[in-house]
C-alpha positions in Angstrom: -2.1 -2.0 12.5 -0.3 1.0 13.7 -0.5 4.0 12.4 3.0 4.1 11.1 2.3 1.1 9.8 -0.7 2.9 7.4 1.2 6.4 7.2 3.9 4.1 5.0 1.2 2.3 3.2 -0.8 4.7 1.7 2.6 6.9 1.2 3.6 4.4 -0.8 0.3 4.2 -2.9 0.5 8.0 -3.5 4.3 8.2 -4.1 3.6 5.9 -6.6 0.7 7.6 -8.2 3.3 10.4 -8.4 6.0 9.2 -10.5 2.9 7.6 -12.4 1.3 10.7 -13.4 4.9 11.8 -13.9 6.2 9.0 -15.9 2.7 9.6 -18.6 3.5 13.5 -18.9 6.7 12.6 -19.8 6.2 9.4 -22.1 8.6 7.3 -19.4 7.3 4.2 -19.2 10.1 2.8 -17.0 8.7 5.4 -14.5 5.4 4.5 -15.0 5.5 1.7 -14.8 6.9 2.0 -11.2 4.7 4.2 -9.9 2.3 1.2 -10.7 4.7 -1.4 -8.6 4.5 1.3 -6.0 0.9 1.5 -6.0 0.9 -2.3 -5.7 3.4 -2.9 -3.6 1.3 -0.1 -1.1 -1.9 -1.9 -1.4 -0.9 -5.6 -1.0 1.0 -4.5 2.1 -2.6 -2.6 3.9 -4.6 -5.9 2.7 -1.8 -7.9 4.6 -2.2 -5.9 7.8 -5.7 -5.8 7.4 -5.5 -9.4 7.4 -3.8 -9.8 10.3 -5.8 -7.4 12.2 -8.8 -9.4 11.4 -7.5 -12.3 13.0 -6.2 -10.9 15.8 -9.7 -9.5 16.6 -10.7 -13.1 15.6 -8.4 -14.2 18.1 -9.2 -11.7 20.5 -12.2 -12.8 20.4 -12.3 -16.7 20.9 -10.3 -16.1 23.9 -12.5 -13.7 25.7 
């Protein structure tokens, strides 16, 4: 996974945390839910990229 992807995924998680906090503080349940969704999306994207990296390492190890 490239550094840009890692930064993008982490940024999405952090943005979600911010939205969730603001939604919680203001009583805006929609914003709070949107923040949770952003966090989940960032985590899922990160996990997929980690799996891709693991597959590439496995492939590289088998072909060496």
